[in-house]
N, C-alpha and C positions, 0 to 999 in steps of 0.2 A: 523715093518711096516713103520717106517720113512725112512729106507734105501730103501724099496721096492717102496714107493711113489716117491722118487727121481728118481729111475731108470725108473719107468713108465712114468713120465713126460719127461724124456730124449727120450724115445722110441716114444712117441705119440704127443708131442707138436710140432707145426710148427713155434712158435715164442719163443723168450727167456723168461725165467721165473725166478723170484726171489721168492723163497719159504722160508717162515719163520715159524718155528715150535718150540714146546717145548716137554718135556718128561714127562710121567706119573709117573716116578720113577727115582731115580738116576741110571745112566747107563754109562758103559764104552764102547767106540768104539775104535777098533784097526784099524790101517791102513792096506790096502790090503796085503802088503808084510810082515807084522810083524809076529813074531812067538809067539803064545800063551804060549807054555811051558817055553820059556825064560823069559816071563813077569809075569807069573801067580802069583808067590810069592809076587810080588810088587803091585798087584792090590787090590783094596778094594773088599769087598764081595758083589759086585753089579752084576746085569746081564751084560754080555759081548757080544757084537756083532761085526762082522767084516764089515768094510765099503767096498765099491767098489772102493774107491779112496785111494790114498797114504797118506803119513803123519804119525804122531805118535799117541800115546795113548791120547785120550781126555776123561776127566771126565765130564760128563754132569749132572749137578745138578741144579745150578741156573744160567746157562749160557743162552745166546740167540743163537739159532742155525739157520743157514740159508743155502740155496743152490742157486747157480746161474747155471741155466740149459740153454745151448745154442744148439739148434738142428743143425744138419749138414748143413741144407739149408741156415743158416745165415752165412754171410761172417766172422762174429766175431769168429765163431768156428775154423777158420784157424789161429787165432792169436797165435804166438809162446807161449809156456807154461810160460816162465819167464815173457813175456810182459803181458799176460792176468792176471797173478798173480799180477803184479805190478799195472796194471790199476784198477783191482777190489779193491785191498787193498788201493791203493792211494785214490780212491774216498771214501772208507769207513773211512780212517783216517781223511779226510777233513770233512765228515759228523759228525763224532764223535767230532771233535774239535769245530764245529759250534753248537753242541747240548750239551754243558755243560761239555765237557771233553777236554779242551785245552791242547795242547802239544802232541797230538797223531801224530806219524810220522811212516814212513816205516823204518824197521830195515836195517842197513847197514852190510857189511861183518864183521866189528869189533864188532857188537852186537851179532853175531851168537854163539850159545852154542849147542854142540852135546849131545843129550840125547834122550831116547825113549819116554819120556812124553812130549807132545806137548807144554804145557803152562809153562814149565820151560826151554824151549829150543827154543828161537827165531831163525827163519831162515830168510834169505834175503827176504825183502819185506813183512814180517809179520808186524803187527801194534803193536807198543810199545808206552808206555807213561812213560818217565823216564826209569827206569830199568825194568818196569813191562810189560810183554806181554799181550795185551788185545784182540788180534784177530789173529787167525791162520786158515789154511785151507789145504785141500788136493785136488788134481785134478785127473780126469780120462779123457783121450782124445782117441777117436777112431772113428769108422765108424758111430756111432750114433751122435757124436758131442762132446761137452764139458760139463763135470759135475764138478762143484767146490763146495765142501762141507766145510762150515766154522763154527767157533764158536767164539762168542764174550763174554769175561769174564772180571771180575774185574771192571765193570761199570754198572750203572743203566740206562736203556733206557725206554723212554715212547713209547706207541704203535705207535704214529704218526712218530716216527723216521724212520720206515721202508719205508713207501711211500715217505717220503722226500728223503731218500737215493736212492730209485728206480728212482726218478726223475732226479738224477745225472747220472744214468746209461742209461736211455732211454728218448727219446723225448716225448713219450706218455706212460702213466701208466694206466692199467686196474686192479682193485682190484677184486680178485676172492676168495670167502670165502670157497667154496666147490669144489673139483676137479670133473671133469665129471665122470659119472657113469662108462663108459668104462675104464677110467684110474684107478678107484678104483678096478674094477674087475681084471685088470692086476696086480695091486699092491698086491692084496690078493694072486694071483697065485705066484708071486715072493716071497712073504713072506713065503708061505708054501714050495715052491720048492727050495729056496735058503737061504734066510736070517735067517730063524729060525732053519736051520739044523745044528746039531753038526758037520757034515762033512764040511760045509761051514766055520764054526768057526775054525776048526782044520786044514783043508787042502785046503780050497778054492774050495771044490767040491760041486756040486749041482745036481738037478734032471731035469734041463732044457734041452730041445732038443739041440743037438750039430749041 
């Protein structure tokens, strides 16, 4: 359902959205292009779902999960991939440093590690603190706009951190506790016809109209 809600926001929102959410149980998410058979033996015995975005394996247990959703109508959706990643994570690193986690910075090329598990493998412009990766993300860009799905780990954050960070990303922030009914209806459809299907997890196949 979390993956479905993100896609529904991308389809229906006319303004950028920062969505922050948690998980009702420990969960593994795979990047869109990753192979489940190649990774299966290394995964914990948790539910596994495939994201619509790229990136590596993320273990969601006590992390803080967020999405930045930018509809196609917004000029920021045209920001080049590397630059959008740098801007989002740059502002996140600053916000973390200002909220009790000094020393957070963007990873450089010399910090990069190649591995399928996201939080042992910093990529350029991930957020690190010393040798520890604290934030990573995957993106999807297309005719609907930009979807950036991220996770923050190894730090403790208070609830007011998120509106404070949102204020660094936007001139005006509106807090919405519950998505619109039409969006939730679409999310339930996406959950049933894509994200909960074994075919989606195994082969990226779904039951949505082509």
